[in-house]
N, C-alpha and C positions, 0 to 999 in steps of 0.2 A: 786609454786616450783621456786628455787633461781635465780635470774638473772644469775649467773656463768654456770649453767647447761644450763638455754635457750640459752646462745651464743656457748657453748660448741655444743649444739647439730645443732644449727642453722648451724655455721660453718660444721660441719659434715655432716649437708645436704648437701651443696654447694659442698665438697669435693666428696661425692659420686656423684653427678651428673658430677663435673669434670673428674672422674674418669671412668664414662659410656661415657663420651665425646672422654677421652683417647683410649677406650677401642673401642669403633666404627672406629676411626682414624686407629686402629691396623688391626682391621676389613677388613676394606676399603685396607689398604696396603698389607694385605694377599693373596685378593681376586685379585687385581691390580698386584699382582707378581706370579700367579698361585697357590696360595692355597688355594681353595674354603673350605674344608673342615676346616682348621684353622681360616678363615674369619667368618663360621658360629659358632666355637666355641667361638671367640672372641666376634661375634656379641651377645651371649648367657649371656656370661659376663658382657658384656655394660647391657644388660635388668637385670639382678642380680642388678649390681650398682643401678639402677633407681628403682627398687624394694626395696632395703634396704632405699633411700633418701623417698621412699612414707612410708614406715612403720615409719621413725623418723617424719615425716609431720604429719601422722595421730596420731601420739602418741603425739605430740606437741597440736593437734587441740582438742585431747581427755581430757586433763587436762587445756583446755581453757586457752592456750597460742597462740598468734598471731603469725603467720609464715611468716618469711621478705625473701624472695627470692633475693639471690646476684646475680650477673654478673659471670658467669664461665668463667674460664682464658680458653685461647686457649690451645691445648695440641701439640704434634709433631706430623707430618705427615709424614715425613721421617723415615726411619728407617734401621740401619745398614748391617743386614742379618735375616733369619727366626730365628735364635736360640737367637739373640741378643732384641727380638720382646719379647720372655719370659723370660729373663734373666729381661728387663726392667720392666714388670710385674710386675715379684716378687718382686723386689725393692721398687715399688711402692702400691706392698701389704702389706710391712712390715712397709711402711710408714702408711698405712690405720690402721694397726695392732696396733701399738703406740697409734693414735689417740683414736681409740674404748678402748683400754686398758685407757686413761689418762678419758675419759669420764665416767666408769665404775668404776674407781677409785674415781672419785669427787660426783658420785652419795653415793658410800657406805659410804663416808667420808660425805656428807650430810643428810645421812640417808633416802635418796631417793630411797625406794627400788622396788616402781615401775618401776624406770627409771634404776636402777641397775640393776633388771631382764632381762630388755629387750636388755641392753648391753652385758649382759651377754650370750645370745643367739648369740648376735653380736663377741663378744670373741672367741665362740667354732665354730663360723663359719670361722674365720679368720687362725683358726687353720689347716682346712678343704683344706682353698683354696691357703694358702701355702704350704703346701704339693703337694697339684695337681702341682702346678707349680716345684716344687722341681724335682718330679716325671717326668715330660714331660722333665726339663732340661737335669735331669741325662742321660735320654735315647738318649736322640740326642748328649748329647758328648760323649756316646758310640759308635754310628753310625752316626757318623757328615758327610756320605755321602751323595749326591742328593738321593739315591735308599731309607737312611733311612730317609730323609726327608718329603719323599713322602707316607713312609709309615706310619710316622708320624702325617702327614695330612691328610689321608685315616682314622685313627685310629681317631684323635678330631673330624673331621667331622660325624662319627657313634655315637660319645660320646654325640652330642651336639643334 
């Protein structure tokens, strides 16, 4: 595996773990502010990010590349509002999508078909992740009342 690709994947493993840390922080904020359903949903998102990091780690191990873990940056712990948490999450997922696309394109260019296949899976998953957040934000903007927020919290808790 080319050194450039190893570096990109290693960086992405770190970013996935930072994403999990951010989403866990958001989950904690939700619970502490009386939104247990959203906390449960965001905790599930955090677990998915850890799963992505593990999938990438296992891939590197399967192709006999040593995986070097890096420090995880601390993320935000305070958020301005229920809606803003989801807007920040969408903004973050767009960054993830751009990074995933870059790795996919680099793998295709390097003719690393196995890595390209793995990252095509993540490209498609990112479409779903962003769409889900856009749906939540759109619904919250249509009914930005305390009752609307509580209904969304219940809905998210049932989806988690």
